[in-house]
ZADRENGU-667398 format. One record per residue: residue in three letters; x, y, z of N, C-alpha, C, CB in turn. Coordinates in pm, whole numbers, plus 50000, padded with zeros to 5 digits. Glycine has a CB too. Layout:
N
ALAXYZXYZXYZXYZ/...
//
This chain:
519
UNK500864992550023499714995450011500705015350009498384987250155/UNK500405023449915500975034949908500785045650076500225041149765/UNK501275046750114501175050550256500905063150227502375048350353/UNK501865071250154501235087150106500615090750012501985095850084/UNK500085082249947498415079049818497675079349955498105058349688/UNK497285069650060496565068450148496955081750279496705052950180/UNK497515086650306497085103650402497095110550295498285112150533/UNK497205115050206497025125050115494995123450077498325121049963/UNK494945112050031493465106350086492565107950202493545095150099/UNK493475105150318492775107950454492365122550487493695103650567/UNK493475133550454493785143750440493005153550330494965141550428/UNK492815147650220491155152450173490345149850181490705153650095/UNK489685143750221488445136650244488135147150369488555118250277/UNK489015147850485489315157850581488555176650564491045157250568/UNK489655174150491489325189350481487765194650337491225196850424/UNK487095177150324485895180650252484855176550367485715172250099/UNK485185167350471484195173950590484185185850585484475171450729/UNK485205190850652485405206850726484315214450605487555215150722/UNK484645215050465483425218650443482665220550388483235222550457/UNK482305205250390480835203950393479705205550554480745188750329/UNK481115207550640480235208350778479985224050802481115201050922/UNK480855230250752480855244750759479545253750641482585248650717/UNK479225244350514478215248550475477055242950534478245247750360/UNK477005229650601475455234550671475475233750793474175226650638/UNK476865243950837476855242751018475035255651073479235254151105/UNK474305262751002473165263451015472295248751089472835267650882/UNK472175242250999471215232251050471325220151092470505230350982/UNK473025219751136473695211951203472795207851379475205220251204/UNK472615220351464472615215751591471125212951592473215225851703/UNK470235219751512469205212251497469315196451448468485219551415/UNK469535192551347469805179151346470445170851397470015176751282/UNK471065175651536471685163451644471405174351769473775156951619/UNK470215175651721469295178951875467455161951868468245206951838/UNK467845156252016466785149851978465395158552030466935135152034/UNK464275148451946463435159651978462545154752093462585164651851/UNK462965142752116462505131652226462425136352395463695118752215/UNK463865145852365464945151952476464345163752573466295158852392/UNK464735164552665464445180052674465685189552706463355182552789/UNK465775199252697466795201952687467375209852888466705211452534/UNK465985208652969466305212053054465955201153139465975223353069/UNK466335200153235465545190553350464465187553352465485193953460/UNK463705185653377461725185753423461505179053620460535167253264/UNK461725186353660462225179753799461045164953797461925193553968/UNK459695171053776458705156953876459605143953776456085156353838/UNK459835145153659459595138753539461245128653591459475151353368/UNK462195132753657463665136053706463515126153834464065154653745/UNK462665137253965462055129354055461575114854072461295134554067/UNK460045116154001459935099053997461175083553955458825098253883/UNK461485091953840462935082753839463955076553928463695088553787/UNK464005085154022465065086554136464315081254203465675099254191/UNK462935083154213462465073454381462455055654339460215078754452/UNK462015055754202461775040654125463255035554112460955041753951/UNK464515044754100465535040454065466295032754210466225052153993/UNK465625040454295466685029954496466255020654512466525035054686/UNK465205015554456465354997754440464814991254389465264990254519/UNK464794998454186465004990354104466514982154150464904998053971/UNK468044988054204468654986454206469294975154263468704993654211/UNK469824963354144470444953254230470194946554368471414957254244/UNK468744943354347467874939554437468264924354488466494940954375/UNK468364920954377468484898654400469974897054474468674885454181/UNK471344907454391472494902654460472334908354558473744904154413/UNK472294924854584472094930854751471484924354835471374942654771/UNK470184924454815468904926254897469004908754950467234932254786/UNK468764895554847468704885454847470004878854870468094883254758/UNK470784872854754472534867354784473024874554898473764871254649/UNK473344889454865474264889055036473094892355145475754904455059/UNK472304903755174472034905155286471324897255315471734914355315/UNK470174889755253469204882255243469714869455319468784880955101/UNK470954862655242471784857855270472054855055435472524864355202/UNK472854862555471473934868255561472824863755700474454888655529/UNK471144871555657470694871855771469414859255764470294887555804/UNK469874852855711469344837255717467624837655646469334830955916/UNK467314846755628466274847955547465894833855439466634861055471/UNK467224837255378467554829955251468504818755228467944838455172/UNK468894808355192469434797455123470094793454995468734792055123/UNK471134791154951471414784354872472094775854876471594788254811/UNK472464764154809473364751254770475214756454711472324742254615/UNK474784763254631475454771154511476724778954636474034785154403/UNK477554778654467478954785854560478864798754553480524783054506/UNK478594803954380478914817554324477714828054413478694817154128/UNK476614818954431475724833954471475504826854645473644837754344/UNK476324826254747476954823554837477164832654910477804818554811/UNK477174843354885477784856354938477994857255102476824868354892/UNK476294857855065475944857655213475164846555336475234867655209/UNK475264835755154474734820655269475714817455348474384804755195/UNK477014821955283478274806655283479834820955318478454792755021/UNK479164835255367480334842455275481694840155218480634851255325/UNK481124832355062481634834154966481664841354910481564829854922/UNK482914846754812483024856454701484004852754596483394869754753/UNK484014843654548484574835854418485114847254260483014824054367/UNK483654847654239483604859454115481754863354148484054850453900/UNK482424871153991480794881054030481234893454060479734876054180/UNK479564902554075479804920854129479254918754252478874935854036/UNK478974906554298477674908754402477504916654493477394899854469/UNK478644922754525479324926854674479964942154629480794913454738/UNK479624950754516479314959554475478414964854326480264962154495/UNK477864957554349476884956954244475704976154275475814937254281/UNK475564971254352474694984254444475405002654409475084979654662/UNK476384999954495477355011754432477245018454327478445008554408/UNK477715008654241477755008254068476865017354007477344994054003/UNK475595011354074474255008254031473425024254017473524996854152/UNK474005024854193473145039054294473765050354192473835042454515/UNK474735051554151475425070854159475115068754020477535077654212/UNK475255064353940475135070453860473345070653750476415066253810/UNK472755066253858471235066553848470735072253953470595053953836/UNK470485068254091469495075254150469975087054192468895068754248/UNK471395088754216472375098454330471905110254197474705093154373/UNK472885107154064472565117953976471405126053953472745114053882/UNK470445113153963468815118853944468335127154067467665105453931/UNK468665126854146468185133454312468665148354261469315125854495/UNK469785142954269470925156654265470715165954162472485152454242/UNK470275164654040469475169853936468225177253922469285161853882/UNK467515172154020466445173154121467125189654203466385155654241/UNK467775185654256467375196954348468455207354236467875194554555/UNK469275207454171469565217754149468715227954000470965214354149/UNK468545222053950466475227853930465975235454016465185215953947/UNK465955231854129464675236454205465405248554282463875223554316/UNK466525242654314467055248454477467185268854434469375238154535/UNK467335275654321467235288954348465285292754364468165297454205/UNK464505290954334463525289854333462585286554452463555284154255/UNK462495303254485461525298554704460195291854612460585321554877/UNK458945292754558457745287954529458055272954489457035296554421/UNK459395268054449459455258354497460035246354597459395258054441/UNK459935253654743460845246854844459925235954907461455257554961/UNK458865231854809458755217854852458975208154770457665215154895/UNK459425213754622460305203554529461555200354619460825210754368/UNK462435206454644463255211054717463425204754871462955223754710/UNK462445206254888462485199455038462245181755008460975207155154/UNK461175181354928461675161954936462505156854855460565150854905/UNK463305165354740464215164454687465545156554800464305178354631/UNK465825167754831466175170154987466585152655060464445178755078/UNK465365153155114464885140855159465015127255103463775142355168/UNK464885123854985464685115054904466275110754903463905119954771/UNK467295120854897468555122154899469175114154965468875131954927/UNK468605118955100469405115055241469265098155246468545123255401/UNK467485096955168467625082355173468125073955105466835077955177/UNK468385081754968469055070154912470675070954925468635068954761/UNK470595076155019472765078655062472175069855170473945099955131/UNK471645071855253471975059355327471835049255305471645057955412/UNK471075041755241471285029055185472425022755137470635028255103/UNK473445034055060474885033555029475445029555136475495045554986/UNK475675043055195476405044755312476445028655431475575059155383/UNK475235028355443474845020255525475925006855495473265018455508/UNK475945005655374476194988755299477984991755280475034984955086/UNK478414999755232479675006155239480255008155291479905012255221/UNK479605024255388480755027655497481015047955475482595015555441/UNK482605048055432482645055955394482145057455242483605058155430/UNK481485065355157481695070155014482245083655002480435070154938/UNK481925083954874481265094454820479955102454897480885089054699/UNK480215113854897478655122154942478815135554960477945117555087/UNK479535145054974479025158554898479815160054802479005171654973/UNK481105149854743481535153854614479585141954504483995145154583/UNK479435138154580478465126154444477635135954369477065111754522/UNK477015129954200476685134554095477375144954121475435135254061/UNK478605149254080479735162254080480105159953895481575158754223/UNK480185143853898481095141553773479825143753668481995124253765/UNK478375144753670477825153153491477495163253544476365147353375/UNK478005173753630477895189553608479435193953624476805197953730/UNK480055188053733481515193353749482475182453612482165189753953/UNK482205176153588483565166853503484435163753597484525175153382/UNK483715160653785484595156953913484375139653872483835163754102/UNK485625131953831485285117353825486095109953928485555111353682/UNK486255117854057488115114154185487155121054287490415126554147/UNK485825119754311485245120454432485745118154516484445115754449/UNK485885132854637486105126154717485475118454897486915131654700/UNK485675107354881484615098854997484595103955154485155081655010/UNK483855106855205483385114855350483205103155475481665123755324/UNK483485107055514483445099655636481575091855664484005112855769/UNK481165081855744479855079555781479505081455909479515068255752/UNK480995091555957480125101256050479595113256013480775105056154/UNK480175119255945479845132655866478425131555772481215136255759/UNK478585117555711477655119055578476495117355704477775105055415/UNK476285108555852475185108855947474195124655975475975104156084/UNK475355127556022475535143456082474485153755954477765149156077/UNK475025151255841473905157255711473405155955711473645157655611/UNK473095142355688471465131255651470965136755747471325111855663/UNK471045140755904470415143555969470095161255943470945137856081/UNK470865167555968470585180255906469915183355814471365184855876/UNK469935176855705469365179055587467625172255621470415170955457/UNK467205161955725466525159855716465845173855812466565146855723/UNK466005174055876465575186355997465625194855940466315189856121/UNK465935199655817465955211755785464735210655690467305216955733/UNK464475204055562463595207055508462635200355554463745206955400/UNK462245190455572460935186055714460695201255768461735173355887/UNK461755210655797460995224055867460685230755727462095235555988/UNK461165229355633460645238855513459725234455407461735243455439/UNK459725224955456457825220655370456545235455372456695203355517/UNK455855235355295455195248655351453175232655281455925274155205/UNK452575242355277451355229155239450835240755179450245218455372/UNK451285254455142450795266755084451375265854966451075279655154/UNK452695259254963453835254354817453275252754714454615240854816/UNK453455247754619453425233454468453775225954551454565232354307/UNK453635211154469454405199754517454825197954418453905188654578/UNK455105183754390455475173654331454335163154251456195167754432/UNK453615172754343451765160054295451905145254238450625167454126/UNK451575142954106451365130554073453105126654043450175129253939/UNK453585137554007455685127854037455825123054182457535142554027/UNK455205121654222455395113154347455185105454352455075113954435/UNK456025091554343455055078754408454745075454524455405067754388/UNK455285082854625454435080054708453515087754808454995073854753/UNK453465094154819452495105254857451925112554797452785112154917/UNK452145116554676451335123454569451085139854607449835115054555/UNK452485139154692452525158254674452465159354841450705168954568/UNK451895151654893451045158155041452695160255154449425140855137/UNK452705171955168453735179455256453515170355390453385197955278/UNK451915172655417451975168255572452995153255566450075164755642/UNK452735144455500452735130455488454445129355473451685124255351/UNK454725137355398456385138255379457495141255494456645149555285/UNK456655156055571457105159755677457685146655798455975168355719/UNK456195139755799456265119855956457835114355838453585096655930/UNK457495115155709458315104255636459425110755726458475103655445/UNK459935121555685461445128555726462275127955905461105146555691/UNK461165127155969461055128056084461245112856115459865135356125/UNK460395104756071461035089556133462005080356032459665078656172/UNK462955084855890463995082755853465265091255969463855086755702/UNK464235103456024465145106156202465355092856256464085115656349/UNK464345092956295464285082756366464975066356374463265082956356/UNK464835063756243465725051756163466425055956191465845047356032/UNK468075070856168468945067756130469605077856274469115069255966/UNK468975082156399469045083756526469795074156585467905084556578/UNK468605060256568469055047956696469985041856622467815035356757/UNK470405040656451471615034256385472705035156544472285045656214/UNK472955053656517473735056156641474055051256760473485063356673/UNK472945041656835472655043756955474205039057000471285035857009/UNK474835025656939476015022956967477025029056957476225015856929/UNK476685032556876478795044056882477865056756920480285048756645/UNK477415062556923477645077657011475995082257040478645092656894/UNK475995069057175474555070457239473895086657283474665061157381/UNK474435097857329473925109257334473435112657237474555116857367/UNK473795117557126474075123757009472645115956954475725120856934/UNK472485099656936471755092756891470175095556965472425080056901/UNK470375100957138469435106057171468455118557131469785106257251/UNK469765128357103468935142557102468565140156952469915159157141/UNK469185128356802468085131256706466425123756757468695124456547/UNK467125111956845465685104056798464525108556907465875084856804/UNK465015121356986464145128757080463235140056917465475140057238/UNK464025144756889463915155156798463285147256681465325162956765/UNK463095133856663462105131156567461025131056580462155122956523/UNK460805121256715459635121656813458725135256838460225117856945/UNK459515143956875458945150656870458245161656758459395152056937/UNK459335159156703458675160556513457335157456423459435151756430/UNK456615146156507455915138756439455825126056339455645145156408/UNK456365112356350456785100356289455325095056247457715090256392/UNK455695083556151454675073856146454595063556250454755067656031/UNK453315066256267452345058356354450985045856319451725069456414/UNK450685048356226449525049856161449785042155974449165068456176/UNK449525031555979449165023155896448675033755674447625014956016/UNK447865047955807447605057955671448615068155600446535067255708/UNK449575061655680450805073155699452325068855629451115075255882/UNK452035054055588453045044355597453905048555401452065024655634/UNK454865050355435455335051355305455835040455187456235058255329/UNK455525041655100455255025155008455285032554852453195014455048/UNK455745021954764455475028254557455025019954562456555030854407/UNK453615020854508452195010454358453135010654269450325020054266/UNK453094997254230453384987454108452414984153988453624974654163/UNK452394985953857451454976553765452624963453793451144983053563/UNK451024958153662451854943253651452234944253492450724926853693/UNK451664955753449451404957453270451964967853255449884958953198/UNK452364970053095452944973453038454874970253017452384982753066/UNK455574981553068457174976453025457694971053183458404992252950/UNK458754966553228458454962853321459364969953426458404950053310/UNK459134982453427460074991253546458194993153572461615009553494/UNK457504993153537456424992653596456104981753662455624995153526/UNK456864969553730456904959953802457404963653977457784950753719/UNK456624958054028457494949754144458784951054171457494936954127/UNK460054962054191461414951054187461764940054202462114951954242/UNK460984937554346461664929654446461214916154367461134931954619/UNK459564914954345459194905654304459804898654094457674910054346/UNK460534911454054460534911053900462124902553922460444929653798/UNK462934910654022464474900654036464364888054131465854910254112/UNK463234885754219463264872854241462824864554144462674870354342/UNK461804865154043460864859153989462134853453812459204872453978/UNK462984866153798463644865253734465244859153717463374873353722/UNK465694855653842467144852253905466344834653982467924869354064/UNK465554840254031465544822954064463954814754074466344820654236/UNK463334825054122461804815054164461314814954012460304824254298/UNK461304806753984460264814553793459334807353837460784809753575/UNK457784813453804456694805353866456314797053747455414814153931/UNK457204785953685457274778253588457854765653631457904784053488/UNK459044773653687460174760653775459344754953872461714766953873/UNK458204761153989457234749054041458804749554165456724730253895/UNK459514756654157461074751854291461554738254319460704755254464/UNK461414734654192462324718854160463624721154159462084711154011/UNK463864731353994465044737253978465714753154001465114734253869/UNK465834757654067465594770654093467434774454050464834773754276/UNK467844786653922468624789853880469684790454020468214800353799/UNK469734801154081470564802354173470644790654302470274815054213/UNK469844781254302469424772954412469064771554532469874768554424/UNK467884786354529466814790754624466514787554734465914789854591/UNK466174785554797465014785654916465204794355048464854770954971/UNK464224794355130464144799055253464964793655373462944798255277/UNK465554797655444466324795655544465604789855633466934805855587/UNK466524781055728465644766455795465714775655945466754745155793/UNK466824785955909466584795456045465034804856079467844807556031/UNK464874806255954463914813755890462384811755904464204812655767/UNK462214798155822461224793655867461114786255974460814789155796/UNK461864779656084461674774756265461424783556307462744769456362/UNK462194796756287461464811756396460254811056352462034830256374/UNK459624810756215458064815156213457144806656309457434813456058/UNK458044792456233456504781256332457164780656463456084759656269/UNK457784785956527457874784056712457424793656748459234782756798/UNK457144805056718456094815756792454374811856668457044839056770/UNK454584804456625453234804656608453074820456499452404804556782/UNK453414823356397453544840456334452564829956238455484851456260/UNK451254843256231450804839056081451484844555954449374842956061/UNK451884855755919453014853455827453754842255760453764857755875/UNK453284828655848454444818655799453664818255640454594800155905/UNK452474817355634451314809355544451144818255472449944804055601/UNK451984839455498451174852455406452664848455293450984875255509/UNK454454842755329455064845355282455824831655197455494853255361/UNK455344821455251455934807255227454584799755195456854800355368/UNK455204787455048454564775555008455754772854980453434774254906/UNK455084755554996456024746354939455344737554785456404735355073/UNK456104734754692455134731454628455094714954565455094741954533/UNK453734710354567453314700154549452884693854469452914699354594/UNK453084679854415452454674054319450904671254272452934665254331/UNK450324677854209449064677954207447974666454135448964689154160/UNK449074658054163448224643954120447984639253979446834644854169/UNK448544654253892448114655453755449174657453637447214666453754/UNK450654654153706451804660653641452114672253694451654662753508/UNK451434687353748451094693553722452254697053930449484692853643/UNK452024712353905452094712354058451804727154157453614707254085/UNK451054722854267450234732654314450824739054470448734725554321/UNK450944751354451451534762754607451084756354705450874780354635/UNK451314748254796450694750354997451014758855018451154742355135/UNK449854767755111450554774855218450214769155305450414787655240/UNK449604766955382449624755555505451354758155644449804735555384/UNK451264757455729452074764955800452844750755832451384775155924/UNK451924739255834452794728955882453454722755788452194719755953/UNK453734723255667454154720455553456034727055535452904727355452/UNK455464737755595456444745355567458094741755634455874758055608/UNK459374741255529460654732855583461544743255525460934715355524/UNK462404754055603463154755255485464574748755476463264768955461/UNK465054755255410466814746455379468464749655447467214749655207/UNK468374745255554469564753555608471214758055533469864745555728/UNK471474769955578472744776855529473844765755485473354786655650/UNK474684767555424475774764755371475944755455417476664771555372/UNK474834748655281475504735355250475914739555127474624721455251/UNK476524722255065478054722654975477134717354845479724709355039/UNK475894710754916475274700554764474114695654740475844688054741/UNK473374701554612472494701954675470724695254749472674708454633/UNK470004697954864469394679554904469124677154841468474673154982/UNK468414664254922467724653654800466314660154811467694633854838/UNK465274666354968464104673654980464424686954888463744676655140/UNK465144692354798465174705854800463764707754719466594712554733/UNK462884703554596461274707754554460644703254664460534700754414/UNK460894700254815460234698454895460154712554976460644687054952/UNK460854723354973461244732355045460964745855046462174731355039/UNK460584750455116460024767655134460694776355073460064774055272/UNK459594783555013460454798354918459094803854894461564795154733/UNK459514815754862458264828954823457074827654783458524837454722/UNK455124829954865454524825654820454344835854679453644822054911/UNK454084829054587453714836554411452614845854439453034823854266/UNK452064842554532450634852954564450434862154641449624847754604/UNK452254865854666452454875654730453774880454685452274873154861/UNK455074871354726456204882554700457194880754557457284881954840/UNK456124875654438455894873654313455194878654215455654866054310/UNK454534888654263453624895154190453994911354113452514895854291/UNK453784912454021454364927654046453844937354043455144931753983/UNK452624937654063451814947854112451914951254291450334943154065/UNK452804949354306452614945954498453744959254516453424923954591/UNK453264964754655454184976654658455184971854731453654989654715/UNK456014981554752457484979454780457144996854888458914978754592/UNK457524981955008456934997855169458675000355169455904989355429/UNK458875016755157460125023755212460195028855359460345035455129/UNK459065026255439458995030755638457955030555642459485045555721/UNK457255019355717455955020955791456045017355960454845010655716/UNK455005021055973454055019756100455255011456162452305011156084/UNK455075002356120455274986056166457274993756259455384968355944/UNK457715001456169459085000556220458755017456314460594999356065/UNK458725020556271458875037856369458145033856498457835055056286/UNK456905024156480456385018756652457465013456741455245005056650/UNK457644994156638459294994456704460474997356770459694994856681/UNK460585005356685461715020556741461725028456816461945029756680/UNK460415029156827459705039556982459585032957097458085045556973/UNK459035017557106459645006457196460875007157245459664994957139/UNK461785004357116463395007457184463365017757248464625009657091/UNK463175029357200463425041757230462795043057393462755051457112/UNK461835040557434461025039457549462145029257619459315033457521/UNK462285018457571463365007657672464575017457740464324993457554/UNK465635025757609466885031157693466075046157726468675032557589/UNK464855049157754464985063457793464605070457784465495068457782/UNK464745073857666464575082757533463675084657521464875079957420/UNK462355081257533461035078857474459975080157640461045060457377/UNK459025089557630458105086957764457055075257753457235100557799/UNK456485070457636455575060957609455515049657667455595058457505/UNK454965043457642454725026657680455415014857589453065023357666/UNK455875014457627457685002557529456774988857495459754994457698/UNK455384989557556455094973357552453674974757469454924964557730/UNK453304986757438452954994957362452524997457238453454998857371/UNK453145002157223454065004457089454964988956998455425016357158/UNK455124982757103456014971757082454234962656994457044963657278/UNK453654963057028451944957857035451284961456908450954965857163/UNK451364981256877451304981656805452024984356670450794983956841/UNK453714978456620454704975556579453884962356547455964977156665/UNK454434952956565453904938056547452464943056474453694927656718/UNK451284944056536450164945756403450024952756309449144948156424/UNK451314962356303451554969556151452124964856081452094980256132/UNK452674957956139453144947256040452394937455965453904940056099/UNK452104933256071451024921756008449914923855902450214916656118/UNK449724939955957448344944755862449184944955749447424961155895/UNK450684950955696450944958255603450244945755501452584963755594/UNK451154934555497450814922955410449154926855288450484908255547/UNK448234934655385446774930255360447134940855158445074939755535/UNK448044952155235448754956555065448934943954935450644962255095/UNK448714934854986450264929154884448614921154874452484919454960/UNK446924923454827446224912154797445674896754878446924909754710/UNK444494896854883443544891254974444834878955048441884883854876/UNK445794873654974446334859355004446914867355138447574850154875/UNK447574876155132448234888355269447084889655363448674907355209/UNK445864888255387444844891355511445134882855615443304889355481/UNK445284890555732445914883355827444624890555948447864886955842/UNK444124880356018442604884856027443834887756249440494865455970/UNK442724894956321442604906356420442884894956502441174916756442/UNK441814885256482442044876456621443884864456597440094862856635/UNK443374867656475445694862056443446424867356527446784868856285/UNK446764887956454447124889756513447074890956688447214893856449/UNK445824886356753445754892156864446254878156989444114899256869/UNK446514870256954446614851456955448074859956939445704835856799/UNK449194858256874450104857856790450604865456970450014865356604/UNK450334877956982450624886657040450554884457204449914895856984/UNK449144871257223449114868057393451084856257364446814853157465/UNK450994849857268451624843357320453144843757249450904832357329/UNK453304859857238455354859557196454124875857242456794853056956/UNK454134879957399454514890557451455344899457438454624888957520/UNK455254916757526456354915857533456934915057611456704920557497/UNK457704920557653458414913257892458804921557973460104902357932/UNK457824927357972457644940758057458284937858132456464945858113/UNK458824930758254458974921858351460674918058300457674908758349/UNK460894915558233462604912358153463484922858199462694913557961/UNK464574921958140465974925358136465804937558030467044911958089/UNK466764943358039466784954657956467064949957789467984964858017/UNK468194932557799468454931157696467274924257640469604926157688/UNK466654915457729465484907357693464624915157632464834901057800/UNK464484932157698463724935957587463944943057460462984941357630/UNK465234942357450465834946157368466054938757204466774947557441/UNK465904923857317465544911257176464764915657138465124895957183/UNK463794910457212462024911357134461624920057064460874912557216/UNK462654932357108461974944056948462924942456809462164965856991/UNK464024935456854464804934656733464004921356682466594933256757/UNK464314913656746463484903256655462304899056560463294897956706/UNK461464910656618460384919156514460624921756458459754927556515/UNK461634930256438462424939656318462534929356235463994947456349/UNK463204920656250464044917656189462784900056093465674916256313/UNK461514904356125460444900056048459684904056040460054892556052/UNK459574919556047458784929355997459924937155846458364940956151/UNK460734938355893461624944855774461334936155665463304945555800/UNK461474921355666461254917255547459824925055472461184901755563/UNK460414923255267461874918055237462454929655196462064906355124/UNK462634936855262463674946255290465264945855353463044952955362/UNK465614935155292466654926855354467924941855419467414913355203/UNK467964950855307469144957455313469124963255426469404965755214/UNK468004968855492467434974455691467564963255761465524979855733/UNK467264953255705466974939955841468414939255848466044921255802/UNK469344938355745470784937555757471414946155879471394942155623/UNK470934957455785471704973955896471364968656038470604994655873/UNK469874967156082469054968256220470084953156266466784966456208/UNK470464943756241470744932056313472274942356305470454913156237/UNK473204942156239474694953356293474224961956342475744960856192/UNK473724971556404473554983356471473114969656600472264997956395/UNK472454967456623471654957056718471874948356798471084951056676/UNK472754932256673473254924256717471924910756761474114931756818/UNK470854915656692469624908456663468954908756562468854910256732/UNK467934897956529468554881856590469794877156623468374872056507/UNK470054864256704471094856856811471284851556657470574844956979/UNK471944852956553471844845856455473664835756437471294857756328/UNK473444823856435474984815456422475154806656263475054801356571/UNK476394816756289477054817756178477514801856086478254826456227/UNK477964805456013478074794155952479514795655916477074791755842/UNK480314782755892481694784355876482264766455750482444785256083/UNK482214770155641482614762055596483864762155463481534757655583/UNK484704754655401485584756655417485864769455270486214742955442/UNK487074772955264486904787255110486124800255188485424780454927/UNK485374805555270484924810655340486114821755329484514803055450/UNK485374840755326485974846455282485874856355391485764847955160/UNK484594850155522485054861655699485754856755802483734866355804/UNK486414838355799486494830655884485504826055954487154833955940/UNK484274829855911483314823855984482534828356037483564818156049/UNK482254846556034481464856856054480784861855957482034865156101/UNK479274867855988478254870655949479204882455894476984871356041/UNK479284891455744479584899155696478754909755764479604896655577/UNK479884919655765479884936355808479064942355721481334944555800/UNK480274948355644479954952655464479324946555365480994953455388/UNK479494954155282480154947255115480964960755067478574942054962/UNK481994953054927483034960254876483334970754822483374956354825/UNK483664978854833483954991154694485054983754572485005008854771/UNK483914988554411484364978054302485474984554264483374974754177/UNK486504971454251487434974754158487704983654069487504968554109/UNK486714991853988486335008453940486815017453991485125013253952/UNK486875015354117486765026254224488415020654263485215024854366/UNK488635016854278490395010654347491055012554247490744993154397/UNK490785008554080491415012054011491725038353981490594999953899/UNK490115035553937490035052453884490305060453972488735058153835/UNK489745056054093489335067754211490305065154364487365065554255/UNK491705055254363492195051654377493265057654560492335050554246/UNK493275072954507493445077854626492655081854708494025084754621/UNK491805083154625489905090154756490095068154830486745096254554/UNK489715062954745489565049554782490915044354914489675040554622/UNK491795050054933492405040155012493045052455132493675029154911/UNK492125062355088492385068255192491495064255299492415080855169/UNK489735064655240488825060955251489585045755371488065060155095/UNK490085037855265490605024355400491195026855477491385013155381/UNK492195039455442493015040255575492115043255712494145052455559/UNK491345049555719490635053055810489295041455858490235066355760/UNK488705036555792487905027655788487945012855861487845027255675/UNK489835007355778489694994355742490184991055608488394990755753/UNK490264979755565490474972455418489084968455374491504957855423/UNK489224970855258487864967055192487674952855206487784970755038/UNK487454944255283487064933155345485774930655359487544932655451/UNK484934920655365483724918355463483714914555559482954912355439/UNK484664918155606484434919555806484704932455851485634909555914/UNK485074939855800485324953755853484334958055868486034962555788/UNK484364967055974482644971856090482844987856051482754968456343/UNK481744991855995481475012455968481875013856040480215022855965/UNK481435029156049481095037056180480575032856278480425045856169/UNK479035031456257477645030456309477825016056409476385029156167/UNK479065006456331478574988556352480044984056475478714975456131/UNK479504983456617480334985956756479594973356771480165000956878/UNK480284965756811480244952056908479174960256987481894945657009/
//
């Protein structure tokens, strides 16, 4: 090949391109503008997307395999998905999926909403709910990883900042609490709202205020071991502000079974798509998953009416097919830590398709059940003047009533709830530890299927008292994981900031405790 001729031809083509572009300059901008995209941020649309993306992010890898397995709600006999079940991490991206997906979606989106409305006093409600939602989204990330990009988060999109500083979790928590406090106080019922763009409360500022203070209660209680004095201050402020105590105010996002898959409940979609296909009938689950024996045994031992709501066993119908049996007596979980498929795998308990696998069920974001149980703990700690036993009963009742939102199969009668509370009362005359254990054991059940929050509350409280597995080759030395891992991409392209976080917090390992996670 004649190199000089080729070079000449390339230069000629380049010159021609410049000439053509110059002559077409007037129409070039219009030609390259997407007619279906807006050149400015539409706060409502962006807020809707940010709400959805918090929950559509890596639920199976993070919620089921990592957190759900570690919390012994789920079990798998397979190695690769065994990060929570047997503390394996041999391949895949399970420990960092949530981190990698959260920032370019929910965090960028909610940051753009804030940027779009923060200079307009008339849009104070839009700004306030965006600040509250950013705190919610960020607390889920920091509770998984510890120190994370917070102050600089989202600035890659607006400022080309691709090496964000990692803030300490302590400073993140204090800022999130400040944001909740200021945003709740700024909500103004006389000003415009997000309206129907708000999937959770349809713009109701009174309910958003209760949500903000309820999240403040959660975050305040999270600090109970690392800084009890500061925790008490924020818990009291949250209670005084007014929290979610009735089911009418439960924070939830509703989904549809029709249309594209982003309309579907992301938890149900993840469960069905990854392991619990409605056509495998529990015989050959892709990731080898079932409900854990620990979870099923606890529900059976306590005669919990939620057992038949949550769990089924697939049984032969005698005609070559299968039927889902929700009877409490037949439920049987799979032990965590198995290294081979058990012979009775097909007869073990798994999620009820009429509840947990339905696309048109809600995701409960924060409930009266959780708030009341945290109120009970606050009372036990002397941070609240209310009656702990009353709050405990209200929390358990709300937790059981919540399943009605999932359809007829989720209805639990008042008589069943009353019988359960009689059989499992609050230990009024017990020790402080007995009271804390009773409350947090209930949170272990009541927060399901929000496994991220279940895992966080376990690390914070130490309850329930789970027995770890210790299979050969596990990554934690036979202890329950305390955090997830920073992505290799961060260690590569943002090494200086990641290394600074590791120097403060500890090695990038599953056993490293984050700031609020103390013995």
